[in-house]
C-alpha positions, 0 to 999 in steps of 0.5 A: 500500500501507499500512504494516504494523503491525509496520513502523509499530511499528518506525518509531515506535520510532525516534522515542523518544516518551513521553507526559508529564503532570506538573503541579501537582495538588491538594495534595499529590498530583501527577498523573503519567501515561505513555502507552505510550512509545517509548524506542528510538533505533533508526533506520529500517531496516526489513528490507523488500525493497520499500525496496531494489527499484526503484520499480516503482509509486508505492509503491516506495522507490528505492535512492538514497532507501533508501541516504540513509535508511539513512545518516540512520538510522546517523547518528541512532544515533550522535546525529550529528543534523547528518549525519542531516539532511544525508542526509535533505535529500539524500533529500528533494531527489529529485524526484517522490517517492512517498507511501511515500518521503515517509512514510519520509523524514519519520518518520526526520526526526522521529527526527532533530529530536527527538534534536536537541531540535527537538520542533516540527520532529519533530511537523511531520515526523510530521504530514507522514508522516501526511498521506501516507495510508500509515497505516491508521486505527488507526496514524494514531491512534497517530501523532496521539497522539504528535504531540500529545505532541510539541507539548505538550512543545514548549509549543505549546499551540494545536497541542496542542489542535488535534491532540488534537481531531483525534485525538478526531474520528478516533475516538481514546479514550485518556484520556491524550490527552484530558488533554493538552487540559486540560493545554495550556489549564491551562499556557496560563493558560486555567483556565476552558477547562481546567475546562470541558473537564475537567469534560466528560470527567469527566461523559462517563466517569461517564455511560458508567459508567467511572471518570474518570482520576486525571489528569483529576480532579487537573487539573480540581481544580487549575483550580478552585483557580486559579479560586477555585471552592470548590464545584467543588474540593470536588466533585473531591476527593469524586470522587477519594475515591470512585474512588481512596480513598487515605488521602492523598486522604481527608486532603486532603478532610477537611482542606479541609472542616475549613478552611472558614470558621466550622467549629466546634471542637466538630466537630474530634473527629469530624474526627479520628475520620474521619481515623482511620477512613480511615487519614489519622490518621498523625502524632504531632501528630494523635494527640496532638491527638485524645487531648488533645481527648478528655480536654478533652471528657471522653471519656477512654475514647476518649482511652485507646484512641487513646493506646494505639494511638499509643504502640504506633506511637511517636507518643504520649508515655508521660506523655500515655498515662498521663494518658489511662489514669488518666482512663479508669479514674476515669471508668469508676468514675463511669459508674453514678452518671452514668447515674442522674443522666442518668435524672433529667434533662429532656434527653439531653445527659448520655446522649450523653456516657455513650454515647460513653464506653461506645463508647470502652471498646468496650462498643458495646451500652450505648454505642449504647443510651445515645446512642439514649436521649439523642436520643429524650429530646431537648433537645440542644444540637446534635441534628444532631451527636448523630445524627452521633455515633450514626452513628459509634458504629454504624460503630465497632460494625460496623453499616454499614447503620444507620451509613449511614442515620443519617449520611444523616439528618443534615440541612443543608448546614452543618458537621455535614452536611458531616462526616456526608456524608463519613462516609456516603461512607466507609461506602459504600466498605466499606473 
């Protein structure tokens, strides 16, 4: 006979296993995951008459073994691991044991060993129970997953990899188990192997039109950091933002792009705008820096809008808010004069500045018109960045399709292209 599903659940409950996946992850997130755990310390005392009957065939459990198992179970409940082991040794000493007897002895021993802190011993005992063949394929997968978990908890990384691979070969598909291979290789210092295994798991999930798990992505990102693989790390951050678009992941990705060597200071306003659009603009320093940079660049209308928002949250000081308000009022008076001046200029640089001033005042129609005219007029110092600013204006005006098309039109792999790609990702999420 094989073990019934209810019987195996009872048996595994006695082992008290939890799957723990918690290692350093791409700053500042921490990957944590738990498999369905078993926190009961109840022993093995299934109410099954077959355990108390004489062994009429090879699958019965003889009374003397059943009594020893019951005594071991009672000792486990009292956390008397020494007494439990003595009773298990007594049961194990019986000759000519049937596979079902071996099964129950070993799952009970797994409980005892785990309780005593011998995680490797618990894994070996559970493996011995599995080798009796008394679990059906689905039950065997659960046992393999728990063996894998025990080995990684015991810091036996080669055994972790071996049992995780055995689990996969038997048809196991729980991503929490596959992550253990990556984790084991990572913890053993094989970052290249962990990255390779992890990337394969991510690719397989995407090919199956499924989301890679956060654990997989964070572990692989950690490996790429250890390997100083910036392109790989950036790719993982982008996938985290795509599949799990939290403000924290956005903050990590935006900061990573802004920290790249040679990133120009003139793009920092677009960085702050992207932080604002993704919910990653959250600190007093961020709000204050954005307001001051807006004032420095002459975009007082945006400075006032951000200062008012920050002040309402208690993040911007009143003097700075007053300064932004005064500057915005003065610049509004000069808009007509600036527009006349821009009309007579050979290039569109002033029109770009006028356009964003209007956008800051939430006058999107005039702002977008000025930006479009400035780009069409040409002669711009930074044409790619001007198109990016037009995309941001479309975003702020709620014109998503035009925003995406404009961001996608920003060419190059330089800083402007990097920022535009992030804006396009933000727009395509529709959040």
